VMD Tcl script that draws the C-alpha trace (Angstrom):
set ca {
  {21.75 0.09 -21.82}
  {21.35 -2.01 -18.40}
  {18.37 -4.32 -17.17}
  {17.98 -4.55 -13.68}
  {15.63 -7.07 -12.13}
  {14.08 -5.19 -9.16}
  {11.38 -6.44 -6.66}
  {10.47 -8.84 -9.52}
  {10.00 -6.13 -12.64}
  {12.48 -5.62 -14.97}
  {13.74 -2.08 -15.70}
  {16.01 -0.28 -18.35}
  {18.04 1.93 -17.80}
  {20.68 4.56 -19.43}
  {22.34 5.55 -16.60}
  {26.85 5.11 -16.89}
  {27.96 1.88 -15.09}
  {29.43 4.02 -12.34}
  {26.49 5.38 -11.21}
  {25.74 4.03 -7.84}
  {22.39 1.89 -7.42}
  {20.97 3.91 -5.04}
  {20.53 6.74 -7.13}
  {19.10 4.76 -10.13}
  {16.40 3.09 -7.32}
  {15.77 6.84 -6.23}
  {15.83 8.77 -9.24}
  {15.12 6.96 -12.41}
  {13.14 3.81 -10.56}
  {10.92 6.07 -8.12}
  {11.54 3.86 -5.65}
  {12.64 6.40 -2.63}
  {12.35 3.64 0.35}
  {15.82 3.54 0.22}
  {17.76 6.17 1.70}
  {20.98 7.82 1.21}
  {23.19 8.34 4.67}
  {26.40 8.09 4.11}
  {27.49 7.57 0.17}
  {30.41 5.73 1.92}
  {28.70 2.47 2.89}
  {28.78 2.81 6.16}
  {25.22 3.54 7.99}
  {23.25 1.12 6.10}
  {20.56 3.60 5.39}
  {20.91 2.46 1.61}
  {20.98 -1.38 2.17}
  {18.93 -3.32 -0.53}
  {19.35 -7.13 -0.64}
  {20.94 -8.53 -3.95}
  {20.19 -12.30 -4.51}
  {19.17 -12.28 -0.54}
  {22.20 -10.56 0.26}
  {22.40 -7.14 2.39}
  {24.39 -4.79 0.18}
  {24.89 -0.90 0.39}
  {23.33 0.71 -2.79}
  {25.22 4.07 -2.21}
  {28.69 2.55 -3.28}
  {27.38 -0.19 -5.21}
  {28.57 0.71 -9.03}
  {25.03 0.13 -11.47}
  {27.76 -2.38 -13.92}
  {28.52 -4.69 -10.77}
  {24.86 -5.39 -10.06}
  {24.08 -9.25 -10.99}
  {20.98 -10.53 -9.82}
  {17.63 -10.00 -8.43}
  {17.45 -6.15 -6.43}
  {14.89 -6.41 -3.70}
  {14.31 -2.70 -1.94}
  {11.85 -2.15 1.18}
  {9.00 -1.73 -1.56}
  {9.45 -5.37 -2.63}
  {9.16 -6.65 1.21}
  {5.37 -7.05 1.87}
  {2.27 -5.00 1.07}
  {0.57 -2.50 2.83}
  {-2.09 -5.37 3.79}
  {0.06 -8.18 3.84}
  {3.29 -7.00 6.33}
  {6.61 -9.44 5.67}
  {7.15 -11.15 9.10}
  {10.20 -9.13 9.82}
  {7.90 -6.06 9.16}
  {4.93 -7.32 11.35}
  {7.59 -7.57 13.99}
  {8.83 -4.45 13.26}
  {5.55 -2.79 14.25}
  {4.63 -4.92 16.71}
  {7.88 -3.67 19.02}
  {6.91 -0.29 17.55}
  {11.06 -0.08 16.51}
  {10.55 2.78 13.96}
  {10.89 6.24 15.87}
  {12.28 8.81 13.24}
  {11.91 5.97 10.66}
  {14.79 7.05 8.63}
  {17.13 4.26 9.15}
  {14.36 1.31 9.08}
  {13.95 0.38 5.35}
  {17.90 -0.41 5.79}
  {17.66 -2.11 9.09}
  {14.57 -4.23 7.67}
  {16.91 -5.46 5.29}
  {20.06 -5.91 6.50}
  {17.53 -8.09 9.26}
  {15.81 -10.43 6.33}
  {19.06 -10.87 5.06}
  {20.20 -11.96 8.39}
  {17.12 -14.26 8.85}
  {17.90 -16.15 5.14}
  {20.80 -17.20 6.64}
  {20.48 -17.51 10.37}
  {17.17 -18.81 11.23}
  {17.70 -18.42 14.61}
  {19.89 -15.98 15.89}
  {21.87 -15.44 18.94}
  {21.73 -11.97 20.60}
  {25.55 -11.64 19.70}
  {24.84 -12.64 15.87}
  {21.98 -9.87 15.72}
  {24.84 -7.50 17.06}
  {27.34 -8.93 14.81}
  {24.59 -8.58 11.85}
  {23.44 -5.34 12.93}
  {26.41 -3.45 13.41}
  {26.38 -1.81 10.07}
  {23.40 -0.37 10.33}
  {23.33 2.48 12.14}
  {20.19 4.01 14.37}
  {20.85 7.89 15.40}
  {17.46 6.92 17.54}
  {18.63 4.42 19.82}
  {16.18 1.68 19.06}
  {19.34 -1.14 19.25}
  {16.89 -3.06 21.79}
  {13.70 -3.08 20.22}
  {15.48 -3.97 16.97}
  {17.13 -7.29 18.48}
  {13.68 -7.78 20.31}
  {11.39 -7.38 16.86}
  {14.73 -9.98 15.16}
  {13.69 -12.75 17.54}
  {10.20 -12.22 17.45}
  {10.18 -13.00 13.38}
  {12.35 -15.19 13.46}
  {10.06 -17.13 15.87}
  {7.35 -16.49 13.19}
  {9.24 -17.91 10.49}
  {10.24 -20.54 12.60}
  {6.19 -21.46 12.65}
  {5.17 -20.74 9.36}
}
mol new
graphics top color blue
foreach p $ca { graphics top sphere $p radius 0.5 }
foreach p [lrange $ca 0 end-1] q [lrange $ca 1 end] { graphics top cylinder $p $q radius 0.2 }
display resetview
């Protein structure tokens, strides 16, 4: 039995240790906001936070998870969006929306490490998160917007 702390709640699973975290989140915990994209950690759709750091859950084995996991379901609420989510909405970033949970969590990790990132820092941090709709300019604008909102809070 493995105990995971996900979005502030402890969960137990009997999944084998080599099971990717993504499948435990989606199939066992019902947290389907984390998406399956490529299965090889190249697209970023499966990004979650592990103790605040962005990780790819599709290749992270369960037995390597040490720390608190945050999924998109653990960021803000529909009634009180997190600053990064509010910025995403203001800039109408989402088109199809499939990659957006991973994009938002990657951006949250960036802002945790770099509270006022430059365009180059944003581009570097977000380079591993692919968006087939091409919303990269809106993503960059939303990250700058969220950085301003966080600095004013």
